[in-house]
N, C-alpha and C positions, 0 to 999 in steps of 0.2 A: 489618408493622408501616410504618403510613404514612412517607411523606416528614417532616411537620414533626414526629413524635414522636422517629422516629430523629437527626433534628436536635437536636433539644432535649435529649438521652438524648447523645449524643455529647460538646455545648458541656458538658452538666453533668459529664462525666466529666473533661474538660480544665479546668475550673474547681475542681470537688474537688482536682483534681492541683496547683492553686498552693498550698495551703498543707499540703500532704503534703509537697510537694516541700520545700518553703521549712522546715520543721521538719527533714527531713531533713539538709538541710542545714545546718543549725544547732546540729546533735550535733557538728560538728569533726571535724576531720581529723590525729588525732592522728600523729607523726612514727614512733614505733612501733606500727604498726597490724598486726595479722596477715595484711594481703594484702601487705604487701613495698613498698608503692608510695605517693606523693603522688599527690592530684588538688587542684586550688585550687575554693575554692565559685564562682567565675566556669565555671570547666570544667564541673562538676556544673550550674550553673544553664542551661547552653546545652545539656546536654543534655536535661533536662527540659524548657527550650522547643519542644526538637527531638519528641517525644511530644506535648505540648500541640498542637502542629501540626499533628500528623498523626491526629489526633484529628477538629480543626475541621475539618479537607480529608473526612474521612470521614463527618461532618453532613453535608458541604456534596454528598455525591453523589447525585444524582437517578436513579443508575442502577436499574432492580427489581431486581437478580441481587443475591441475597445471597449470592455466593460473596466478591465484589467486598469487598461493605463486611464484612464477617463478618473477611476477610485483613487489611483498612485498619484495623477495630479491635481488633484484637489487637495489630497493629502500632505503633498506638500506645500501647494501652497497654504492652506490655511494653519500649516504647523508655521512657517514664514510669517506668515502675517500676526499670528498670537502673540510675542514678543513686540513688535510695532503697536498695536494695538493697546498691550499692559505699559506701554513707555510711553506714550502719547498720552492718555488716560491720566497718568500717573504725574506728567508736566503739565495737565490741563490743558491741552488741545483739542481741539475738534469738536467741543460741547458732548450732548446728552448721546449723540449718536456714537461717538467711538467708546465712550463707557459704557453703552449697552452692548457693544463689541466687544470687552473687555471683560467684561463680565459672561457673557457664552462662549466668548472665544475658543475654550475649550472643548465645546459641543461638537463642531466639526471635526476638529482632526481626531477625536474618539472615536467619531460615528465610522469615519473610514476605516479606522485601525479596525472595526468591527465587524465593516464590508468584504475587506478587502480580501481577510481569508477565504469566506464566503463565494467570491467569485472567483479567487484563485481557482480552490476546490473542481469548482464550475469547469474550470477551462480545462484543467487537468484530466477528469475523470470522462466528460462530454455529458456529465448529467445536470439538468438544469434545477437549481435550489432558488428558483426565483420566489416561492412560499415563504423560505427565509428570509429572504430581502425584506420582503413585503413587511414582516412581521419586523424585523431591526428596526425598519423605519417608521415604522408606527411608534415602535416605543419607544425612539429617539423621539420623535415629534412631540409625543407626550411630555416625556421629561423636560424638554424644554417650554414648551406650552403654559405647562400649570403654573410654573414660577413666573413666566411672563405677566401672566393673567392677574397678579397676585392675590390667588386664591390657596390660602394656609390653609384650607381646611383640608386642602390634597394634596398637601406637600408628601404626605404616606404615599399617595398614588404615583408621585412623580421620582419618588426614591427606587421605588419597587420597580417602575418601567426601567429608569438609569439601571440600575442593577441587572436585572434580568435581559437587559440588552447585550450586555456582557458575556451573557449564556447561550446565546443563540449562536454563535462561530463555532460554540464547539459542537453542539448539536448538531450544525448541518456538518460539519467539518470529519469529525473523526467515524462517525459509522461508514462512511463512504470508503475508508482504509480496509476493511475487511471484504469489501465487493471489486477489489482491485488485485491487481497482480504485478511480479517486478517493477520494472520502474516507475509503472503508474503509482505503483502503493508507496515507494518512497516519497514520489511526489505529493501525495497525496497525506501522509505524517510531515513533511513540514509545513502544509498549509494547517494540519492541526496542531502544531507548532506552532504558530505564526497566532492561530484562535487560543493560545494558552497566556500569552505572551500581556494581554491587556487585563485578563483577569489577574494574574502576578502583581500588575501597575493599581489596581483597584485594593488588592491585600496592601500594598507599599503606602497608598493613602490613609487605609483603615488604619495601618499603624503609627503612621505619623501624626495622624487625627489623636490616638489616645499619647503620643508620648507628648504632644503638643501641652495637653489637657491636664497631663501629670509630672512633666518636668519643664512645662513654661516655657518651650521651645522657640517658641513666636516665628521669626523671620526664618532661623537654622530651618525651619517644620518646613515652612513654603519651599525654601531656596531647593531642599531638599525634595519635592515633589515638583517643583518644575523640572527638574534635570531626571526623575523618574519619570514624568513625561515624553520628555524630549528621546531619553533610550527608548521609549515603548514605541513611537512612529519609527523613528531609523529601524528598530530589530523589527518591526513586523513587516514594514516596505520591502527589507533585506530578506527577511524567509518566502515571502510572496515571490519577488522577483525569481528568487533559485526554484520555488515550484514550477513555474510556468517558464521558463526559460526555457531553448529549445536544444542546446547543449547540456550535455552533463558538467555540474558541479560537485567540488568537492565535498558542498553540506551534501549531497545526495547517498554519499555512500554512510552503510552500515555504522562503521565506527564513530563517524561525524553526527547522524542522526541521535546515535546513542548516548552522546557527551552531552550534546543539546537539549536533549529530554532530561537528563539527571543535573543539569545545570538547572533549569527551570522548575525542576519539582526541588531543589536545595534551595534555590533563592527565596520558591514559595515557602518553605517550610520555616526559613528561617524568618521571613515576615509575619506571615501567621502569629509563629510562639511567639517572637518579640511584643506584635501589638495586643498577646493575649496577657503576656506577663505586663507590662505597662498598664493594658487596662484593669487589671485588680492591684496594681502599685496603690495608685490613690486610697480603695475601700479600704484594703486590709495590709498592706503595710507590704516592705520587701520578702521576708520570709515564705508567703503565700502569694507572692508575686514571681517569686522562681520559680514554687511548685508546680504552678501555672503554666511559666514556659516550657518545662520542662517534660510536663504531663501531653502539652501540645507536641511538643518536638517527636516524642515518642510515638502519639496516636501517628501524627502527620508524616514520620518518618517509616512508620512503617506501611502505610495507605501508598506513600508515594515508591515503595522498594515494591509493592505487588504491583503498583501499577507500570513500574519501570519493566518488569519481566514478561506483563502480557506486551506491551508494547514490544518487547524485544524477540516474541513468538510471531506478532505478528511483520515486524522488520526485519527478521530474521530470512534470507532471501536463499540458505542452502536448499527449500525444497524448489521452488522455480529453479538452479542452477542443475539440482540432479536431474531434472523434470527435461532440460535442455540439453543436457549430457546424455542423458536416456535417447532422447528422440536424435540428435545427430550418430546415438551409435547404431540407433535402427534405420537411420537413409543410409550408412554406410553396409550395414547388415543386407539390407533389400539392395544397395546395387549388386556386392556381392552375392548372392541368392540369384540376382535374377540372370545375372553372366554364366552361373553353372545350369541355370534352370535352360538356357535362351540353349547352351552350347551342351549341353549334357540330358538332364531327365527328356525336356521339353520334343527335343529332335528325336530321341530315342521313342519315346510314346508315337510321334506320328508315324516315324520309319515303320510301327508297330499294325497303325491302322490303317498305312498304305501297303501293308505288305497281305494284312485282313481283305483287306478289300479287292485285290488284285486275287488273292485265291479265290474270295467266292464267287469269281466270274468262271472258274473253271468247275464250278459244283454246281450238278444239276438238280440237285434236292432241294425243294422251294423250303423248305423248315430249316435245312444247314446254313442257306443265304441269307434268311429271317434271323437266324441267330447270329451269325455273322455281320451283318447288318446294325441289329442291338448293339455288340460288343465293339465295330467301329465307333458307333455313337458315343456310346458310355466313354471311351477313351479319347472323344473328342471333347466331352465333357469336362475329363480330368485333365485335359490341356486348358483349359481355361481359365481351370481352378488355380494350376499351376502356374499360371502367369499373371492371375490374380494375386498370388502367393508372393511373386518375386516384385510385383508392383504395391505391397504391401496394401491393398485393399483387403479387405474382411470376408473370407467365402458366404456366400449367399447362403447355404444352409446352414450357417452359424447364426446367420444374423435372422433367418426365416423360425428355423425350428430349434436354437438352443445348442448348446454344450454338448450334451448328449448322443444328440443326432449327429453334428459333427465330426466327435471323437469315432463314432458308432461307422461312420463313412472312411471316417481319416484308415482307421485301422480294418475295415472290411476285408480288403484283397489281401492283408499280412496273414502270414501262418505262424501258429505259438505265437497268438497273442490272447490273454483273457481278460476280460473287463469284470470290474468288482466293484458292487455301488455307486454308479454313476449317477449321478443327483438327477430325480424325475421332473425336477420344477425348473423354471425359468430363473436366473439371477440378473444381476445390472449388468449392461452391455459390455462395459468396461473388464468387469472382472471375467466374463466370460471367453472375453478374446485374450484376456493376458493369460488366464488359463489353457484355451487352445492351442496360443502358439509354446508355453511353456511344452505341452504333450509334444506338440511336432517338432521340437527342437529335441528333445530327449529320445522318441521315438527314431528321432532321423540319425542321431549320434550310434544308439542301437543297433540299428542293421547298418548302418554305412560304414561305422569304426569297429564297435564291438564286436562286430559279427556276433550277436547273440541267436540262441534258436529259442527261446522264449522269453517274453515281453509279458510284465502283467501291470494294469492301470489300475491305481485307488483312486477314484472324486470324490471326497464327501465334506459336506458342509453341515457345520456345526459351530454353536456360539457365535454368530455372526462373523464364520472363519472358516474359507473354503482352502481344502489340501486337497495340491494334485501331487499324486505320486505315481513317478515311472521307473520300475524296477527290472535289470533284468540281468543273465547268465552268462553276458561277455566276457572281454577276456580286462575289463574293470580300466582303475588307470587316469578317467575322466580329469580334469583339475580348471576349476572356475579361471586360472590365471592363464590357460591357453585355448585358442583358439577363440574365432569373433563371434561365433553364436553363441555362446555359454555366457560370454561377457556382456554381448548384447541384452538376451533373456533375460539377467540378474539386473541390469541395471531397469531394465522398462518391470520389474517386478518391484524392485526399489522405489522407482517414481510412483507407486500403485499403492505404497506403504506397506509393502509385503516383505517377504523374505525367501529367497533362494538358495538351497543347501545341495553337494553334490558329498554323497560318501560311496567308501566302497561297500557293495552287499555282500551278503552270506548265505555260501561260503565265497563265492563269484560274483562279479557282476560289479554293476553300478547299480546307486538309488539316487535317483533326482528328484527332491521334494518343496515344492512352493507353495507357502501359507500367503493368503491375500484375504485381505479383509472385506468382507462383502454386509455387514450390516448396515 
């Protein structure tokens, strides 16, 4: 089904719901109705409007995945149909079938609000959650079928299944947040927020039950319950749509995500604390109820703060931004280096190789010719490595033999270089690569700019931290704020969680030191 046809269909269903809901509400709600409670026309209208809103949101989905569309369409239709069934049953219309529909009319929309976050996070991350979907549907089926069979002895099983169904979306969505990055992580977090909304509503229902028993609220509690149900369906649909939409929305921003999570946690804390106070009120009186509310607020408030901080670390995208900035800097540096190498070092090396090859033809001795051929082959190998560096590829010797072999080969042709305590064991590939390029940049600066006569290299591994230090006796004056090479290396080290420092040597020269986590 094309997007335009889908949008017209969903909007049309929402439009049809307007006269249907108006007709059902106009039937009136007698005080002696068979449902045993009263709902005002305004409450029924809000419930119907929530269903229409969900249908409109469903029509505005541009995701190609049919599971999310089907779940949101079902949520909209059942949310819209629930107040109509209630109104018809209260007015005595439709017989036992409508009465049964009114009694279980909450089951389908509440099942959909649990199912929708799971389907959304699966669409966002590309990871199937079919097992969680099957468990959720099984629990929902047990919760609705056991009471329908009239098995009072299994009422506890039905209650556990019903409440357990509200925990499944949380277990299915939040673990995927840690396995994602950048925008996908933000979308997964929105799915996680959608999974929490129904749990908040369950706490709201529990609080209303305690309030009704302690304060005798009766119809006021039912009205608040229905309004909470409407808010739950609309909020879940809105969050799910924001998560799966192709374009970015304001809700995917860090500030909006953190504010939404803080609001949900605050509401949940308030609901549970109020319910705890009301539950104690009837048994122990106001002082004990107040104490229970305060203690519950303190405990849940602390847990909420800790959860909010944990989520902040998950949602904080500074690491991704730093990595992206480092990658952009590395690309720019590779382009600059590639041009420099092509115009300078590479041409120079090829010229030397050609001269040696021509000189070898003038020598009669076979040993001299063999030596020259070996030198030419070595120079051509150096040219290949220079090209690899210019293109950003890791040298083969570093991949095959490790950091020590690569650094030894790097400084072999240079005079005045001392190597001290190079590691004799392999390290993680990304650590070796970063350390190698730090040493390359520092040595290149010492030879090219500092006019150093002696270069000292120290690489040591201690307590899950690799330290690379390159010092020289050159003219000094190196500055991280100057020069694209040092800036690019600084960002590369920072992206790996390390720190690069540049300081003046003693009595002169420059010291470049990088600390890289390698545990």
